[in-house]
PyMOL CGO cylinders between C-alpha atoms (Angstrom):
from pymol import cmd
from pymol.cgo import CYLINDER

trace = [
    CYLINDER, 104.60, 103.73, 89.11, 101.02, 104.21, 90.32, 0.3, 1, 1, 1, 1, 1, 1,
    CYLINDER, 101.02, 104.21, 90.32, 98.55, 105.79, 87.92, 0.3, 1, 1, 1, 1, 1, 1,
    CYLINDER, 98.55, 105.79, 87.92, 96.40, 107.63, 90.58, 0.3, 1, 1, 1, 1, 1, 1,
    CYLINDER, 96.40, 107.63, 90.58, 95.64, 111.24, 90.31, 0.3, 1, 1, 1, 1, 1, 1,
    CYLINDER, 95.64, 111.24, 90.31, 98.12, 112.14, 93.14, 0.3, 1, 1, 1, 1, 1, 1,
    CYLINDER, 98.12, 112.14, 93.14, 100.66, 109.90, 91.56, 0.3, 1, 1, 1, 1, 1, 1,
    CYLINDER, 100.66, 109.90, 91.56, 103.49, 108.46, 93.56, 0.3, 1, 1, 1, 1, 1, 1,
    CYLINDER, 103.49, 108.46, 93.56, 106.54, 106.77, 92.46, 0.3, 1, 1, 1, 1, 1, 1,
    CYLINDER, 106.54, 106.77, 92.46, 106.75, 103.35, 94.31, 0.3, 1, 1, 1, 1, 1, 1,
    CYLINDER, 106.75, 103.35, 94.31, 103.64, 104.36, 96.48, 0.3, 1, 1, 1, 1, 1, 1,
    CYLINDER, 103.64, 104.36, 96.48, 106.15, 105.73, 98.90, 0.3, 1, 1, 1, 1, 1, 1,
    CYLINDER, 106.15, 105.73, 98.90, 107.40, 102.25, 99.35, 0.3, 1, 1, 1, 1, 1, 1,
    CYLINDER, 107.40, 102.25, 99.35, 110.62, 102.13, 97.59, 0.3, 1, 1, 1, 1, 1, 1,
    CYLINDER, 110.62, 102.13, 97.59, 111.77, 99.15, 95.85, 0.3, 1, 1, 1, 1, 1, 1,
    CYLINDER, 111.77, 99.15, 95.85, 114.03, 97.26, 98.05, 0.3, 1, 1, 1, 1, 1, 1,
    CYLINDER, 114.03, 97.26, 98.05, 116.41, 95.64, 95.51, 0.3, 1, 1, 1, 1, 1, 1,
    CYLINDER, 116.41, 95.64, 95.51, 118.74, 98.38, 94.21, 0.3, 1, 1, 1, 1, 1, 1,
    CYLINDER, 118.74, 98.38, 94.21, 120.05, 99.65, 97.31, 0.3, 1, 1, 1, 1, 1, 1,
    CYLINDER, 120.05, 99.65, 97.31, 123.57, 99.17, 98.40, 0.3, 1, 1, 1, 1, 1, 1,
    CYLINDER, 123.57, 99.17, 98.40, 125.40, 99.54, 101.99, 0.3, 1, 1, 1, 1, 1, 1,
    CYLINDER, 125.40, 99.54, 101.99, 127.31, 102.80, 100.91, 0.3, 1, 1, 1, 1, 1, 1,
    CYLINDER, 127.31, 102.80, 100.91, 125.50, 106.00, 101.65, 0.3, 1, 1, 1, 1, 1, 1,
    CYLINDER, 125.50, 106.00, 101.65, 128.45, 107.87, 101.19, 0.3, 1, 1, 1, 1, 1, 1,
    CYLINDER, 128.45, 107.87, 101.19, 127.74, 108.86, 97.65, 0.3, 1, 1, 1, 1, 1, 1,
    CYLINDER, 127.74, 108.86, 97.65, 129.06, 112.16, 95.88, 0.3, 1, 1, 1, 1, 1, 1,
    CYLINDER, 129.06, 112.16, 95.88, 126.29, 113.87, 94.29, 0.3, 1, 1, 1, 1, 1, 1,
    CYLINDER, 126.29, 113.87, 94.29, 126.59, 116.47, 91.35, 0.3, 1, 1, 1, 1, 1, 1,
    CYLINDER, 126.59, 116.47, 91.35, 123.75, 118.64, 90.08, 0.3, 1, 1, 1, 1, 1, 1,
    CYLINDER, 123.75, 118.64, 90.08, 124.57, 120.30, 86.66, 0.3, 1, 1, 1, 1, 1, 1,
    CYLINDER, 124.57, 120.30, 86.66, 123.09, 121.05, 83.15, 0.3, 1, 1, 1, 1, 1, 1,
    CYLINDER, 123.09, 121.05, 83.15, 123.51, 119.13, 79.79, 0.3, 1, 1, 1, 1, 1, 1,
    CYLINDER, 123.51, 119.13, 79.79, 122.75, 119.93, 76.39, 0.3, 1, 1, 1, 1, 1, 1,
    CYLINDER, 122.75, 119.93, 76.39, 119.99, 117.82, 75.05, 0.3, 1, 1, 1, 1, 1, 1,
    CYLINDER, 119.99, 117.82, 75.05, 118.34, 118.72, 71.57, 0.3, 1, 1, 1, 1, 1, 1,
    CYLINDER, 118.34, 118.72, 71.57, 119.87, 122.18, 71.90, 0.3, 1, 1, 1, 1, 1, 1,
    CYLINDER, 119.87, 122.18, 71.90, 118.42, 122.92, 75.26, 0.3, 1, 1, 1, 1, 1, 1,
    CYLINDER, 118.42, 122.92, 75.26, 119.93, 122.79, 78.76, 0.3, 1, 1, 1, 1, 1, 1,
    CYLINDER, 119.93, 122.79, 78.76, 118.62, 119.83, 80.89, 0.3, 1, 1, 1, 1, 1, 1,
    CYLINDER, 118.62, 119.83, 80.89, 119.01, 119.69, 84.79, 0.3, 1, 1, 1, 1, 1, 1,
    CYLINDER, 119.01, 119.69, 84.79, 120.42, 116.54, 85.91, 0.3, 1, 1, 1, 1, 1, 1,
    CYLINDER, 120.42, 116.54, 85.91, 120.86, 115.00, 89.49, 0.3, 1, 1, 1, 1, 1, 1,
    CYLINDER, 120.86, 115.00, 89.49, 123.99, 112.65, 89.38, 0.3, 1, 1, 1, 1, 1, 1,
    CYLINDER, 123.99, 112.65, 89.38, 125.35, 110.23, 91.78, 0.3, 1, 1, 1, 1, 1, 1,
    CYLINDER, 125.35, 110.23, 91.78, 128.15, 107.45, 91.42, 0.3, 1, 1, 1, 1, 1, 1,
    CYLINDER, 128.15, 107.45, 91.42, 126.01, 105.15, 89.21, 0.3, 1, 1, 1, 1, 1, 1,
    CYLINDER, 126.01, 105.15, 89.21, 122.80, 106.98, 88.07, 0.3, 1, 1, 1, 1, 1, 1,
    CYLINDER, 122.80, 106.98, 88.07, 121.42, 110.15, 86.73, 0.3, 1, 1, 1, 1, 1, 1,
    CYLINDER, 121.42, 110.15, 86.73, 118.15, 111.63, 87.71, 0.3, 1, 1, 1, 1, 1, 1,
    CYLINDER, 118.15, 111.63, 87.71, 116.25, 113.33, 85.14, 0.3, 1, 1, 1, 1, 1, 1,
    CYLINDER, 116.25, 113.33, 85.14, 112.86, 114.73, 83.92, 0.3, 1, 1, 1, 1, 1, 1,
    CYLINDER, 112.86, 114.73, 83.92, 110.54, 112.04, 82.72, 0.3, 1, 1, 1, 1, 1, 1,
    CYLINDER, 110.54, 112.04, 82.72, 109.98, 111.88, 78.92, 0.3, 1, 1, 1, 1, 1, 1,
    CYLINDER, 109.98, 111.88, 78.92, 107.11, 110.58, 76.75, 0.3, 1, 1, 1, 1, 1, 1,
    CYLINDER, 107.11, 110.58, 76.75, 109.89, 107.98, 75.16, 0.3, 1, 1, 1, 1, 1, 1,
    CYLINDER, 109.89, 107.98, 75.16, 110.20, 106.35, 78.59, 0.3, 1, 1, 1, 1, 1, 1,
    CYLINDER, 110.20, 106.35, 78.59, 106.76, 104.61, 78.16, 0.3, 1, 1, 1, 1, 1, 1,
    CYLINDER, 106.76, 104.61, 78.16, 108.16, 101.48, 76.44, 0.3, 1, 1, 1, 1, 1, 1,
    CYLINDER, 108.16, 101.48, 76.44, 110.56, 100.67, 79.19, 0.3, 1, 1, 1, 1, 1, 1,
    CYLINDER, 110.56, 100.67, 79.19, 108.20, 101.45, 81.82, 0.3, 1, 1, 1, 1, 1, 1,
    CYLINDER, 108.20, 101.45, 81.82, 105.62, 99.04, 80.41, 0.3, 1, 1, 1, 1, 1, 1,
    CYLINDER, 105.62, 99.04, 80.41, 108.00, 96.14, 80.41, 0.3, 1, 1, 1, 1, 1, 1,
    CYLINDER, 108.00, 96.14, 80.41, 107.82, 96.07, 84.21, 0.3, 1, 1, 1, 1, 1, 1,
    CYLINDER, 107.82, 96.07, 84.21, 104.78, 97.86, 85.26, 0.3, 1, 1, 1, 1, 1, 1,
    CYLINDER, 104.78, 97.86, 85.26, 102.49, 94.87, 85.55, 0.3, 1, 1, 1, 1, 1, 1,
    CYLINDER, 102.49, 94.87, 85.55, 105.35, 92.40, 87.01, 0.3, 1, 1, 1, 1, 1, 1,
    CYLINDER, 105.35, 92.40, 87.01, 103.96, 91.11, 90.14, 0.3, 1, 1, 1, 1, 1, 1,
    CYLINDER, 103.96, 91.11, 90.14, 107.65, 90.94, 91.83, 0.3, 1, 1, 1, 1, 1, 1,
    CYLINDER, 107.65, 90.94, 91.83, 108.04, 94.60, 91.07, 0.3, 1, 1, 1, 1, 1, 1,
    CYLINDER, 108.04, 94.60, 91.07, 104.57, 95.56, 92.22, 0.3, 1, 1, 1, 1, 1, 1,
    CYLINDER, 104.57, 95.56, 92.22, 104.68, 93.54, 95.51, 0.3, 1, 1, 1, 1, 1, 1,
    CYLINDER, 104.68, 93.54, 95.51, 106.27, 96.80, 97.31, 0.3, 1, 1, 1, 1, 1, 1,
    CYLINDER, 106.27, 96.80, 97.31, 104.16, 99.36, 95.49, 0.3, 1, 1, 1, 1, 1, 1,
    CYLINDER, 104.16, 99.36, 95.49, 100.56, 100.66, 95.84, 0.3, 1, 1, 1, 1, 1, 1,
    CYLINDER, 100.56, 100.66, 95.84, 99.33, 98.85, 92.65, 0.3, 1, 1, 1, 1, 1, 1,
    CYLINDER, 99.33, 98.85, 92.65, 96.88, 96.47, 93.14, 0.3, 1, 1, 1, 1, 1, 1,
    CYLINDER, 96.88, 96.47, 93.14, 95.36, 96.28, 89.77, 0.3, 1, 1, 1, 1, 1, 1,
    CYLINDER, 95.36, 96.28, 89.77, 96.83, 95.87, 86.04, 0.3, 1, 1, 1, 1, 1, 1,
    CYLINDER, 96.83, 95.87, 86.04, 97.81, 99.35, 84.29, 0.3, 1, 1, 1, 1, 1, 1,
    CYLINDER, 97.81, 99.35, 84.29, 97.27, 99.77, 80.97, 0.3, 1, 1, 1, 1, 1, 1,
    CYLINDER, 97.27, 99.77, 80.97, 99.64, 101.53, 78.44, 0.3, 1, 1, 1, 1, 1, 1,
    CYLINDER, 99.64, 101.53, 78.44, 96.94, 104.41, 78.07, 0.3, 1, 1, 1, 1, 1, 1,
    CYLINDER, 96.94, 104.41, 78.07, 96.66, 105.02, 81.84, 0.3, 1, 1, 1, 1, 1, 1,
    CYLINDER, 96.66, 105.02, 81.84, 100.44, 105.31, 82.05, 0.3, 1, 1, 1, 1, 1, 1,
    CYLINDER, 100.44, 105.31, 82.05, 100.54, 107.68, 78.84, 0.3, 1, 1, 1, 1, 1, 1,
    CYLINDER, 100.54, 107.68, 78.84, 97.90, 109.70, 80.53, 0.3, 1, 1, 1, 1, 1, 1,
    CYLINDER, 97.90, 109.70, 80.53, 99.94, 109.81, 83.85, 0.3, 1, 1, 1, 1, 1, 1,
    CYLINDER, 99.94, 109.81, 83.85, 103.36, 110.77, 81.85, 0.3, 1, 1, 1, 1, 1, 1,
    CYLINDER, 103.36, 110.77, 81.85, 101.07, 113.47, 80.34, 0.3, 1, 1, 1, 1, 1, 1,
    CYLINDER, 101.07, 113.47, 80.34, 99.98, 114.97, 83.41, 0.3, 1, 1, 1, 1, 1, 1,
    CYLINDER, 99.98, 114.97, 83.41, 103.34, 114.86, 84.83, 0.3, 1, 1, 1, 1, 1, 1,
    CYLINDER, 103.34, 114.86, 84.83, 105.07, 116.77, 82.05, 0.3, 1, 1, 1, 1, 1, 1,
    CYLINDER, 105.07, 116.77, 82.05, 102.49, 119.46, 82.35, 0.3, 1, 1, 1, 1, 1, 1,
    CYLINDER, 102.49, 119.46, 82.35, 104.47, 120.47, 85.52, 0.3, 1, 1, 1, 1, 1, 1,
    CYLINDER, 104.47, 120.47, 85.52, 101.20, 121.88, 87.03, 0.3, 1, 1, 1, 1, 1, 1,
    CYLINDER, 101.20, 121.88, 87.03, 101.32, 119.80, 90.38, 0.3, 1, 1, 1, 1, 1, 1,
    CYLINDER, 101.32, 119.80, 90.38, 103.41, 121.76, 92.90, 0.3, 1, 1, 1, 1, 1, 1,
    CYLINDER, 103.41, 121.76, 92.90, 103.08, 119.26, 95.59, 0.3, 1, 1, 1, 1, 1, 1,
    CYLINDER, 103.08, 119.26, 95.59, 104.34, 116.43, 93.55, 0.3, 1, 1, 1, 1, 1, 1,
    CYLINDER, 104.34, 116.43, 93.55, 107.61, 116.06, 91.46, 0.3, 1, 1, 1, 1, 1, 1,
    CYLINDER, 107.61, 116.06, 91.46, 108.61, 113.08, 89.81, 0.3, 1, 1, 1, 1, 1, 1,
    CYLINDER, 108.61, 113.08, 89.81, 111.78, 112.07, 88.06, 0.3, 1, 1, 1, 1, 1, 1,
    CYLINDER, 111.78, 112.07, 88.06, 113.24, 109.27, 85.95, 0.3, 1, 1, 1, 1, 1, 1,
    CYLINDER, 113.24, 109.27, 85.95, 116.40, 107.27, 87.00, 0.3, 1, 1, 1, 1, 1, 1,
    CYLINDER, 116.40, 107.27, 87.00, 118.86, 106.11, 84.52, 0.3, 1, 1, 1, 1, 1, 1,
    CYLINDER, 118.86, 106.11, 84.52, 122.49, 104.75, 84.48, 0.3, 1, 1, 1, 1, 1, 1,
    CYLINDER, 122.49, 104.75, 84.48, 125.38, 106.70, 83.41, 0.3, 1, 1, 1, 1, 1, 1,
    CYLINDER, 125.38, 106.70, 83.41, 125.02, 104.92, 80.15, 0.3, 1, 1, 1, 1, 1, 1,
    CYLINDER, 125.02, 104.92, 80.15, 121.48, 106.28, 79.67, 0.3, 1, 1, 1, 1, 1, 1,
    CYLINDER, 121.48, 106.28, 79.67, 119.58, 102.87, 80.39, 0.3, 1, 1, 1, 1, 1, 1,
    CYLINDER, 119.58, 102.87, 80.39, 116.32, 103.77, 82.14, 0.3, 1, 1, 1, 1, 1, 1,
    CYLINDER, 116.32, 103.77, 82.14, 115.76, 101.98, 85.23, 0.3, 1, 1, 1, 1, 1, 1,
    CYLINDER, 115.76, 101.98, 85.23, 112.66, 103.47, 87.18, 0.3, 1, 1, 1, 1, 1, 1,
    CYLINDER, 112.66, 103.47, 87.18, 111.40, 106.31, 88.67, 0.3, 1, 1, 1, 1, 1, 1,
    CYLINDER, 111.40, 106.31, 88.67, 111.80, 108.54, 92.05, 0.3, 1, 1, 1, 1, 1, 1,
    CYLINDER, 111.80, 108.54, 92.05, 109.58, 111.40, 93.21, 0.3, 1, 1, 1, 1, 1, 1,
    CYLINDER, 109.58, 111.40, 93.21, 109.01, 113.97, 96.18, 0.3, 1, 1, 1, 1, 1, 1,
    CYLINDER, 109.01, 113.97, 96.18, 105.34, 113.94, 97.03, 0.3, 1, 1, 1, 1, 1, 1,
    CYLINDER, 105.34, 113.94, 97.03, 103.23, 115.81, 99.32, 0.3, 1, 1, 1, 1, 1, 1,
    CYLINDER, 103.23, 115.81, 99.32, 105.30, 118.86, 99.25, 0.3, 1, 1, 1, 1, 1, 1,
    CYLINDER, 105.30, 118.86, 99.25, 104.63, 121.09, 102.24, 0.3, 1, 1, 1, 1, 1, 1,
    CYLINDER, 104.63, 121.09, 102.24, 106.32, 124.40, 101.51, 0.3, 1, 1, 1, 1, 1, 1,
    CYLINDER, 106.32, 124.40, 101.51, 105.29, 125.94, 104.72, 0.3, 1, 1, 1, 1, 1, 1,
    CYLINDER, 105.29, 125.94, 104.72, 106.78, 123.03, 107.08, 0.3, 1, 1, 1, 1, 1, 1,
    CYLINDER, 106.78, 123.03, 107.08, 109.66, 122.17, 104.48, 0.3, 1, 1, 1, 1, 1, 1,
    CYLINDER, 109.66, 122.17, 104.48, 108.99, 118.43, 104.15, 0.3, 1, 1, 1, 1, 1, 1,
    CYLINDER, 108.99, 118.43, 104.15, 108.13, 115.87, 101.52, 0.3, 1, 1, 1, 1, 1, 1,
    CYLINDER, 108.13, 115.87, 101.52, 107.37, 112.08, 101.00, 0.3, 1, 1, 1, 1, 1, 1,
    CYLINDER, 107.37, 112.08, 101.00, 109.88, 110.24, 98.84, 0.3, 1, 1, 1, 1, 1, 1,
    CYLINDER, 109.88, 110.24, 98.84, 109.17, 107.15, 96.77, 0.3, 1, 1, 1, 1, 1, 1,
    CYLINDER, 109.17, 107.15, 96.77, 111.35, 105.13, 94.45, 0.3, 1, 1, 1, 1, 1, 1,
    CYLINDER, 111.35, 105.13, 94.45, 111.11, 102.15, 92.29, 0.3, 1, 1, 1, 1, 1, 1,
    CYLINDER, 111.11, 102.15, 92.29, 113.73, 100.28, 90.27, 0.3, 1, 1, 1, 1, 1, 1,
    CYLINDER, 113.73, 100.28, 90.27, 111.94, 98.52, 87.69, 0.3, 1, 1, 1, 1, 1, 1,
    CYLINDER, 111.94, 98.52, 87.69, 114.62, 96.69, 85.72, 0.3, 1, 1, 1, 1, 1, 1,
    CYLINDER, 114.62, 96.69, 85.72, 115.13, 93.71, 87.94, 0.3, 1, 1, 1, 1, 1, 1,
    CYLINDER, 115.13, 93.71, 87.94, 118.61, 92.78, 86.35, 0.3, 1, 1, 1, 1, 1, 1,
    CYLINDER, 118.61, 92.78, 86.35, 119.76, 96.01, 88.15, 0.3, 1, 1, 1, 1, 1, 1,
    CYLINDER, 119.76, 96.01, 88.15, 118.31, 95.09, 91.81, 0.3, 1, 1, 1, 1, 1, 1,
    CYLINDER, 118.31, 95.09, 91.81, 120.89, 94.60, 94.53, 0.3, 1, 1, 1, 1, 1, 1,
    CYLINDER, 120.89, 94.60, 94.53, 123.51, 96.38, 92.65, 0.3, 1, 1, 1, 1, 1, 1,
    CYLINDER, 123.51, 96.38, 92.65, 123.27, 99.94, 94.57, 0.3, 1, 1, 1, 1, 1, 1,
    CYLINDER, 123.27, 99.94, 94.57, 121.44, 101.83, 92.01, 0.3, 1, 1, 1, 1, 1, 1,
    CYLINDER, 121.44, 101.83, 92.01, 118.69, 102.39, 94.41, 0.3, 1, 1, 1, 1, 1, 1,
    CYLINDER, 118.69, 102.39, 94.41, 120.78, 103.69, 97.43, 0.3, 1, 1, 1, 1, 1, 1,
    CYLINDER, 120.78, 103.69, 97.43, 122.55, 105.91, 94.69, 0.3, 1, 1, 1, 1, 1, 1,
    CYLINDER, 122.55, 105.91, 94.69, 119.36, 107.43, 93.53, 0.3, 1, 1, 1, 1, 1, 1,
    CYLINDER, 119.36, 107.43, 93.53, 118.00, 107.97, 97.07, 0.3, 1, 1, 1, 1, 1, 1,
    CYLINDER, 118.00, 107.97, 97.07, 121.19, 109.68, 98.09, 0.3, 1, 1, 1, 1, 1, 1,
    CYLINDER, 121.19, 109.68, 98.09, 121.01, 112.11, 95.11, 0.3, 1, 1, 1, 1, 1, 1,
    CYLINDER, 121.01, 112.11, 95.11, 117.46, 112.94, 95.55, 0.3, 1, 1, 1, 1, 1, 1,
    CYLINDER, 117.46, 112.94, 95.55, 118.03, 113.55, 99.26, 0.3, 1, 1, 1, 1, 1, 1,
    CYLINDER, 118.03, 113.55, 99.26, 120.91, 115.80, 98.56, 0.3, 1, 1, 1, 1, 1, 1,
    CYLINDER, 120.91, 115.80, 98.56, 118.58, 117.73, 95.93, 0.3, 1, 1, 1, 1, 1, 1,
    CYLINDER, 118.58, 117.73, 95.93, 115.68, 117.98, 98.47, 0.3, 1, 1, 1, 1, 1, 1,
    CYLINDER, 115.68, 117.98, 98.47, 117.95, 119.43, 101.32, 0.3, 1, 1, 1, 1, 1, 1,
    CYLINDER, 117.95, 119.43, 101.32, 120.50, 121.35, 99.40, 0.3, 1, 1, 1, 1, 1, 1,
    CYLINDER, 120.50, 121.35, 99.40, 118.45, 122.71, 96.40, 0.3, 1, 1, 1, 1, 1, 1,
    CYLINDER, 118.45, 122.71, 96.40, 114.92, 122.79, 97.60, 0.3, 1, 1, 1, 1, 1, 1,
    CYLINDER, 114.92, 122.79, 97.60, 115.74, 123.75, 101.24, 0.3, 1, 1, 1, 1, 1, 1,
    CYLINDER, 115.74, 123.75, 101.24, 113.47, 120.98, 102.64, 0.3, 1, 1, 1, 1, 1, 1,
    CYLINDER, 113.47, 120.98, 102.64, 113.98, 120.11, 106.37, 0.3, 1, 1, 1, 1, 1, 1,
    CYLINDER, 113.98, 120.11, 106.37, 112.62, 116.74, 106.58, 0.3, 1, 1, 1, 1, 1, 1,
    CYLINDER, 112.62, 116.74, 106.58, 112.11, 113.86, 104.10, 0.3, 1, 1, 1, 1, 1, 1,
    CYLINDER, 112.11, 113.86, 104.10, 110.16, 110.85, 105.02, 0.3, 1, 1, 1, 1, 1, 1,
    CYLINDER, 110.16, 110.85, 105.02, 108.69, 107.59, 103.39, 0.3, 1, 1, 1, 1, 1, 1,
    CYLINDER, 108.69, 107.59, 103.39, 106.52, 104.58, 104.29, 0.3, 1, 1, 1, 1, 1, 1,
    CYLINDER, 106.52, 104.58, 104.29, 107.60, 100.98, 103.91, 0.3, 1, 1, 1, 1, 1, 1,
    CYLINDER, 107.60, 100.98, 103.91, 105.59, 97.71, 104.68, 0.3, 1, 1, 1, 1, 1, 1,
    CYLINDER, 105.59, 97.71, 104.68, 106.58, 95.56, 107.42, 0.3, 1, 1, 1, 1, 1, 1,
    CYLINDER, 106.58, 95.56, 107.42, 107.47, 92.66, 105.31, 0.3, 1, 1, 1, 1, 1, 1,
    CYLINDER, 107.47, 92.66, 105.31, 109.97, 94.67, 103.13, 0.3, 1, 1, 1, 1, 1, 1,
    CYLINDER, 109.97, 94.67, 103.13, 112.63, 94.16, 105.61, 0.3, 1, 1, 1, 1, 1, 1,
    CYLINDER, 112.63, 94.16, 105.61, 115.73, 94.40, 103.34, 0.3, 1, 1, 1, 1, 1, 1,
    CYLINDER, 115.73, 94.40, 103.34, 114.02, 98.04, 102.29, 0.3, 1, 1, 1, 1, 1, 1,
    CYLINDER, 114.02, 98.04, 102.29, 114.05, 98.88, 105.99, 0.3, 1, 1, 1, 1, 1, 1,
    CYLINDER, 114.05, 98.88, 105.99, 117.63, 98.20, 106.63, 0.3, 1, 1, 1, 1, 1, 1,
    CYLINDER, 117.63, 98.20, 106.63, 118.52, 100.02, 103.30, 0.3, 1, 1, 1, 1, 1, 1,
    CYLINDER, 118.52, 100.02, 103.30, 116.68, 103.07, 104.16, 0.3, 1, 1, 1, 1, 1, 1,
    CYLINDER, 116.68, 103.07, 104.16, 118.40, 103.04, 107.63, 0.3, 1, 1, 1, 1, 1, 1,
    CYLINDER, 118.40, 103.04, 107.63, 121.79, 102.89, 106.12, 0.3, 1, 1, 1, 1, 1, 1,
    CYLINDER, 121.79, 102.89, 106.12, 120.58, 105.97, 103.91, 0.3, 1, 1, 1, 1, 1, 1,
    CYLINDER, 120.58, 105.97, 103.91, 120.09, 107.75, 107.03, 0.3, 1, 1, 1, 1, 1, 1,
    CYLINDER, 120.09, 107.75, 107.03, 116.37, 107.19, 107.54, 0.3, 1, 1, 1, 1, 1, 1,
    CYLINDER, 116.37, 107.19, 107.54, 115.10, 106.56, 111.13, 0.3, 1, 1, 1, 1, 1, 1,
    CYLINDER, 115.10, 106.56, 111.13, 111.83, 104.75, 112.17, 0.3, 1, 1, 1, 1, 1, 1,
    CYLINDER, 111.83, 104.75, 112.17, 109.53, 107.34, 113.42, 0.3, 1, 1, 1, 1, 1, 1,
    CYLINDER, 109.53, 107.34, 113.42, 106.10, 105.35, 113.95, 0.3, 1, 1, 1, 1, 1, 1,
    CYLINDER, 106.10, 105.35, 113.95, 103.75, 102.55, 112.83, 0.3, 1, 1, 1, 1, 1, 1,
    CYLINDER, 103.75, 102.55, 112.83, 100.45, 102.55, 111.28, 0.3, 1, 1, 1, 1, 1, 1,
    CYLINDER, 100.45, 102.55, 111.28, 99.13, 98.84, 112.46, 0.3, 1, 1, 1, 1, 1, 1,
    CYLINDER, 99.13, 98.84, 112.46, 97.67, 96.51, 110.04, 0.3, 1, 1, 1, 1, 1, 1,
    CYLINDER, 97.67, 96.51, 110.04, 97.40, 99.36, 107.55, 0.3, 1, 1, 1, 1, 1, 1,
    CYLINDER, 97.40, 99.36, 107.55, 97.67, 96.88, 104.61, 0.3, 1, 1, 1, 1, 1, 1,
    CYLINDER, 97.67, 96.88, 104.61, 96.05, 93.74, 103.36, 0.3, 1, 1, 1, 1, 1, 1,
    CYLINDER, 96.05, 93.74, 103.36, 98.18, 91.80, 100.93, 0.3, 1, 1, 1, 1, 1, 1,
    CYLINDER, 98.18, 91.80, 100.93, 99.55, 88.20, 100.55, 0.3, 1, 1, 1, 1, 1, 1,
    CYLINDER, 99.55, 88.20, 100.55, 96.58, 87.02, 102.49, 0.3, 1, 1, 1, 1, 1, 1,
    CYLINDER, 96.58, 87.02, 102.49, 97.03, 88.78, 105.71, 0.3, 1, 1, 1, 1, 1, 1,
    CYLINDER, 97.03, 88.78, 105.71, 97.38, 92.49, 107.22, 0.3, 1, 1, 1, 1, 1, 1,
    CYLINDER, 97.38, 92.49, 107.22, 100.47, 94.33, 107.55, 0.3, 1, 1, 1, 1, 1, 1,
    CYLINDER, 100.47, 94.33, 107.55, 101.77, 97.34, 109.26, 0.3, 1, 1, 1, 1, 1, 1,
    CYLINDER, 101.77, 97.34, 109.26, 103.06, 100.25, 107.53, 0.3, 1, 1, 1, 1, 1, 1,
    CYLINDER, 103.06, 100.25, 107.53, 106.31, 101.78, 109.05, 0.3, 1, 1, 1, 1, 1, 1,
    CYLINDER, 106.31, 101.78, 109.05, 107.01, 105.57, 108.71, 0.3, 1, 1, 1, 1, 1, 1,
    CYLINDER, 107.01, 105.57, 108.71, 110.62, 106.50, 108.58, 0.3, 1, 1, 1, 1, 1, 1,
    CYLINDER, 110.62, 106.50, 108.58, 112.10, 109.98, 108.06, 0.3, 1, 1, 1, 1, 1, 1,
    CYLINDER, 112.10, 109.98, 108.06, 115.60, 111.84, 107.99, 0.3, 1, 1, 1, 1, 1, 1,
    CYLINDER, 115.60, 111.84, 107.99, 116.10, 115.46, 108.74, 0.3, 1, 1, 1, 1, 1, 1,
    CYLINDER, 116.10, 115.46, 108.74, 118.39, 117.99, 106.89, 0.3, 1, 1, 1, 1, 1, 1,
    CYLINDER, 118.39, 117.99, 106.89, 120.86, 118.11, 109.74, 0.3, 1, 1, 1, 1, 1, 1,
    CYLINDER, 120.86, 118.11, 109.74, 121.16, 114.20, 109.85, 0.3, 1, 1, 1, 1, 1, 1,
    CYLINDER, 121.16, 114.20, 109.85, 121.75, 114.01, 106.23, 0.3, 1, 1, 1, 1, 1, 1,
    CYLINDER, 121.75, 114.01, 106.23, 124.54, 116.86, 106.48, 0.3, 1, 1, 1, 1, 1, 1,
    CYLINDER, 124.54, 116.86, 106.48, 126.10, 115.11, 109.47, 0.3, 1, 1, 1, 1, 1, 1,
    CYLINDER, 126.10, 115.11, 109.47, 126.07, 111.55, 107.64, 0.3, 1, 1, 1, 1, 1, 1,
    CYLINDER, 126.07, 111.55, 107.64, 127.68, 113.15, 104.70, 0.3, 1, 1, 1, 1, 1, 1,
    CYLINDER, 127.68, 113.15, 104.70, 130.41, 114.79, 106.83, 0.3, 1, 1, 1, 1, 1, 1,
    CYLINDER, 130.41, 114.79, 106.83, 131.08, 111.49, 108.46, 0.3, 1, 1, 1, 1, 1, 1,
    CYLINDER, 131.08, 111.49, 108.46, 131.48, 109.51, 105.15, 0.3, 1, 1, 1, 1, 1, 1,
    CYLINDER, 131.48, 109.51, 105.15, 133.77, 112.27, 103.81, 0.3, 1, 1, 1, 1, 1, 1,
    CYLINDER, 133.77, 112.27, 103.81, 135.99, 112.99, 106.68, 0.3, 1, 1, 1, 1, 1, 1,
]
cmd.load_cgo(trace, "trace")
């Protein structure tokens, strides 16, 4: 997560670990009863995507300052519990129509990280996606890909978006391959856009259109 005013999950650079090679994921969107009220849930094969809760703060603080987690995010400086609590409060207000952020958890209810749609452009029907799987013991097990496919299904089929895009650093090769397997295509490069690890790096723009997503889903479920 990133404590900036226009908060982005994963700084639009999804966490590489957690992605699998199987984009053919069946998505369900439904409501469950929690504390006597209906809760909207997006569900894939491995994860549920739900609203962020104040109680998520303890799990978030376990990894928010982990260098290995932060490497692919736009977090350069340490994040305090106070900053994170303030960001959660702002998110829960729900007043930002251009940035929608959610929590990722396993089917058993284990909090894994966050995913969000940012820079929502309602006229042109597009948004930027960002994701982070903070619990490292769940990396490389397909949870990230499952969550990505669920949010894409929600974006295209519930929000009626036309295009979803992301930005990823050139050193995140596993991430690039994973996004391609989820249907994203390389669209452009911002040369030497980031200074990290002692050198400048390119930022790669990737995107997917609604019809491309639908075609991929049909091919995976003939």
